[in-house]
C-alpha positions, 0 to 999 in steps of 0.5 A: 617268648622274647624273655626266653630268647634273652635268657638263652642268649645269656646262657650261651654267653656264659657257656662260651666264657666258661669254655674259654676259661676252662681251656686256659685254666684247666692245667693251672689249678693249685688245688686238685679238682678231685682226689681219688676218693672224690673229696676236695679239701680246702684248708684255711689258707685257701680262704685267707685272701677273703678275710673270713670272719665266720664259717659262712664267709668261707662256704660262700667262697667255695668254688662252684658251690651254692648253699641250698637251704633245702625245700619246704616240703612235708617232713623233717627229713625232706628239708635238708640242705647241702651243707654238713657240720662235722659230717652231720646235718643239724637238727634245727630247722633254722636256715643252715646259713644262719648256723654257719654265721654263728661259727668263727672261721678260726674254729674251722679246720677245713671244708670239704667238697664231697661228691655223691659217689664218695659220700660213704655213710653220709646221706646225700639227699639227692645232691651231687655235692655236699660241703662239710665244715670240719671244726678244729678238735680241742684237747683243752678248753678253747674259747672263741668270739665273733662280733659284728656291728652294722649301721645302715643309712636309708634314703632321706637321712633315716638310720638303722643299726644291728649289733651282735656277737657269738661266744663259743666254748669247746673241749674234746667232748663238749661244746657250747655256743651262745649268740645274741643279735639286736636290730632296729631297722626301717625301710621307707617305700614311696608309691605313685598310684594312677587309676584309669578307666577302661579307655585308659583315661586317668581318673585319680592319682594317689601318692602313698608313703609307707614307713616300716620299723623292725626291732628284735633281739635274737638269742640262740644257743647250741650245745654238743656233747660226746659222752662216749665214743659211740654217743653224740648229743646235740641241743639248740634253742632260739628265742626271738622277741620282735616288734614291727610296725608299718605306718602309711599315709596317702593323698588322693587327687584328681588329674587336675591336682585337686585334693580329694582326701587322705588315707592313714594306716597305722599297723602294729604287730604286738607280742611277737615271740618265736621260741624254738627248741630241739636236739638229737641223740646219735648212738653207733652200735658199730661202724655199720649200725647207728640210730639217731633220734631228732626232736624239733619244737617251734612256736610263734605268737603275734597280735596284728592290729591296724586302723585305717582312716579315710578322710574324703571331702563331702563324705563321712570320715570313716575308720576300719579297725582290724585285730587278730590273735595268732598262734602257731607251732610245730612239734616233730619227733624223728627216729632213723636207723642207718645200716650197711648190710654190704660195702656198696649199700647204705640203708636208712629206715626212718619213722617220723611223727609231727603235730602242726597247728595254727590258731587265728582269732580275727575281728573287723570293725567299721565306724565313724572317726571316734566311733561308735564301731560296729562289727563287720562279719568276716568269713572263717575269721576264728578258727584252729587248724591242726595236723597230725602226721606219721611218716615212714621211710626207707632209703638205699644208697647203692654205690654201683661203681666208683663212677655211678651211685644210685639212690632209691627211697620211698616215704609213706605218710598218713595224716589227719587235718582237722579244723574247728571254730567257724568251720568244723571238719576233719580230713584224712590223707595218705601219700606215697613219695618215691625217689630215685637219683642217679649220679654218674661221674665218668671222669675226674671232672664231669658229673651228671645227676638224673632224678625223679621224685614225687614231692608233696608240698607243705600247706600254709595253714594261714590259707585256711583262715581269712586274711585281710591286708589293707596295705596291699588292698588284698583279701583272701578268704579262708579255704578249709578244703585246701589240699597239698600240691603233689608233683612228679619232678624230673631233673637233669644236671651236668656239672664241671669244675673250671680250674681252682675257683670256677665251675659250671653247671647246666640244669633242666627240669620238668614238673607234672603237678596234681592239685596245683595251688593257685587263686580260685573264686570262692562262693561265700555261703554266709549272707552276712559275710558277703559285705566286708565294708561296702557292697560290691556287684559280686559281693558273695564271691572272694579270692581264696588259695585253692587247688585248680587241678593239673599243671606243669612246669618246665625250665632250666638254669645255668650257673657258672663261676669263672676266675678272671686271672686269664684276662688279667684280673688277678684274684677276680671271680665272676659268677653268673646265674641265669634261670628261665621257666614256664608253666601252664594250668587251666584258669578255674575262672575263665577255663583258659590256659595260663601260667601258674600264679606267683611264678617268675619267667626268668631271673639272672644275676652277675656277681663280681669280686676281686681280692688284692691281698697285698693291700688287704682290700677287696671290692666288687658288686652284683647286678640282678634282675627278674621277670614279672610275677603274675597273680590271677585273682577273681576280680583282677589280674595283677602283674608285679614287675621288679624293674630293670635291675638292682645294682649293689657295690661294696669295698672291704678291708682289714688294713685298719682296726687291728685286722677287723673286717670293714665293709662299706656297701651301697645298695639299690644304687639306681633306686630301682623302680618296681611296678605293680599293674592291676587290671580290674574286671566288672563284676569280676573275671568270671564270664561275662565279666569285662575289663573295667579299669586299671591301677598302676603302682610305681614304688621306690625304696631309695638307695641305702649305705651300709657300714659293717665292722666285724671281727673275731678273737 
């Protein structure tokens, strides 16, 4: 409850500060808050003070706008975010921020903020406001290049590098963009672990060290062609080979300091390949009728391998070896027909087919150092999960008046999920997903948005197979009976601009959930699989991801951007983001009421930036914090606390290197501690299980210093 009071106090402070700024700035805005058509245009001169290199740098500085990548929902059409490029949504399922980061700021003609009531034929997807990045036309071949190089220094003298660039060619009816980025980055984590019994008496201490290393080469390309005045064709691809390793070591000691033993972990992911290819074709029969076909194809392969070695005095030194071969993919074909039967209505009819799969072949072995090894039975270790889905949709955007827009939609899906291998079964699902969104703009400044919709979550097929993680000492048994979570979601938002560069929005939401996804206790049916390495008192019970019945979630968020000129900080802006939520579900293990696992009660951040154009200089920083994240597993309750807060600071300038942007960033300045508390129960949390011990893990990652040089030509 104290956390809620803190969040409420911060929200009131935000409202008060915003109100003061509004009163003093409302009459001084250089750019009209809203044109008669409800479209606010920002020319490149508006962004010049920020020295942008890419379109992403520009969109991030739009007043009162925050990029929304879209929700991870079932169906390609349901995942769209709130940013358009030349009035169109991208056909790639890559994050829109990644797409914007590959577009040179020099190629941007302007950026528009479009109110839902003024969106015309644009599908607003329930947003009150969209950002539209309008690119410059080209009557002859035009070539542009962006590049960036980053060096990062970690704690204890370690170093990482990242370098990349984008080359774009454009004519009046054809464009092509090729981008490449190479990275070699690492992060070191140090963890102090304290084990105590039920009385709080410390029994063991452990010091752990983890060293991650990531190496990757990202190659992306995008092409667009307008062969006729009525046809537009887009294509895109992404290729990402990647290497990842995480080597760890630990020392276990008695409270007196006596060494008990050592633990070593060698984890490597091999043959990691991400390959994506997609595109779309749009044909306009007339200004009122158009069709669009969209194709998305994504595949990934990776082979994790790990070797855990335990060397304790007085016992046989042992090793546990885990290997697995994983493949996953997504293939989507979507067709959309858009028509305007009347001036006030825009209808969209959609039909989508999708095939998704994930294949896992896992093996665990146990033995003495050097062998021989014997296979340890693991339940649902070799399996393939496949989903075939067809979805039909109809949407009507009704502009009832210049002030009021009503969007109504109905999606209906039919799907089949089949599983083969260690588990063989097939299940059919049908879901109706209605949506109603009303947007009201009673005047030139205020906007209200009320929505009610039924969402169906996207299943993570990894939850259908058993996952073993020695790094976090966690195992989730595969659950072939997992079903998608469904929610009725109600959302109310009010938004208002504050001067030229500021805004405030207040949002409240309530979710009524069916088949809530959470942790459950799973009873193993294969006796040989009841022991993964060593016996336990409740050897045949494991934690799995499952459905725990009805639940609910509610909360709110306040977001504000306030230009600070009115208090004497010229070209300064402060952004505040405060959110709080709560939830309730019935614990399937104890039968009591509790929060939904893996959801934080609150989060907040402060972001400050000041530009000094006369000196070609800017500085600022951000501070963020979030509440604890609980997990209610069958044998323990685990609460992850991200710590008091994370402070980052930066300075940037374009005064050197021919106008290139040079940015120096110090991150995690106070070396934020993160704490994980595990409370174990014997034999588990199922009554009459009793609290038996604790494991407290305090981890630090150390501060980092990053130098980035970026430019365009």
